[in-house]
C-alpha positions, 0 to 999 in steps of 0.5 A: 260486028259478028266477031263481037256477037261470036265472043260476047254474045247478044241475048236480045233484050238482056245483053248488048255491047256498045258497038252493037248498040251503035250499029243498032240505033240508026235502024230505029226511027230517031235512034241517031241521037242515041247513037251519037251519045253513045259515040261520044261516051265511048270517045271520052272513056277511051281519052280518059283511059289514055290520059291515065295510062300517060300519067301512070307511065310518066310517074313510074318513069320518074320513080324508076329513074330516081327523080 
């Protein structure tokens, strides 16, 4: 977490990264649900990026091999 704040910055009330939000939400009463939503969104985005990368990689490999 400190590296996120050091490189990205965190201006209270103005900027926040998803990791710092996930870290902060459970410290607020009732914030666990919001933290879980952010975790699920993050996992969904990561899985989508992985799937897209795989599809593009296969497409490029097929074009390079002449298939």
